[in-house]
C-alpha positions in Angstrom: -3.1 11.0 -6.2 -1.7 8.2 -8.5 0.3 5.0 -8.0 3.8 6.8 -8.9 3.4 9.1 -5.8 3.5 6.7 -3.2 5.5 7.9 -0.1 5.9 6.6 3.5 2.9 8.3 5.1 0.7 7.2 2.2 1.8 3.6 2.4 0.2 3.6 6.0 -2.9 4.7 4.8 -3.0 2.5 1.9 -2.2 -0.4 4.3 -5.4 0.4 6.3 -7.4 0.6 3.1 -6.1 -2.6 1.9 -6.6 -4.5 5.1 -10.4 -3.7 4.8 -10.3 -4.8 1.0 -7.8 -7.7 1.2 -7.5 -8.6 4.7 -4.8 -8.5 7.2 -3.0 -11.5 5.9 -2.4 -10.2 2.7 1.3 -10.0 1.8 0.9 -6.5 0.1 -0.6 -5.4 3.5 2.1 -6.7 5.6 4.7 -4.8 3.3 3.0 -1.4 3.2 2.9 -1.7 7.3 6.6 -3.0 7.3 7.6 0.2 4.9 5.7 2.6 6.9 7.1 1.6 10.0 10.9 1.2 9.2 11.0 3.6 6.4 14.2 1.7 4.8 14.4 2.0 0.9 14.1 -1.8 0.5 11.0 -2.2 2.5 9.5 0.9 0.3 10.8 -0.8 -2.8 9.1 -4.1 -2.0 5.9 -2.5 -0.7 5.5 -0.5 -4.0 6.3 -3.6 -6.1 3.7 -5.7 -4.3 1.0 -2.7 -4.5 1.6 -2.5 -8.3 1.2 -6.4 -8.5 -2.6 -5.9 -7.1 -5.4 -6.6 -9.3 -6.2 -2.8 -10.9 -9.6 -2.9 -9.1 -8.2 -3.2 -5.8 -5.4 -0.7 -6.3 -8.0 1.7 -7.4 -10.3 0.9 -4.6 -7.7 1.5 -1.9 -6.3 4.7 -3.8 -10.2 6.0 -3.7 -10.4 5.1 0.0 -7.7 7.3 1.0 -8.3 10.2 -1.5 -8.9 13.3 0.0 
């Protein structure tokens, strides 16, 4: 999985992984949870934007945690 293929279901899994890595109060975690719950294009776009702004190490760690 790469950063370009983040869908609604994956956002929920990423939110759980990032909660462990960054904490529940992180704005990216909150945005990912909102995108998973609502599924609106606006929430999904915001969550993707914030996810891509994370430190590269945090992004890789989260993607590694959800890799199957």
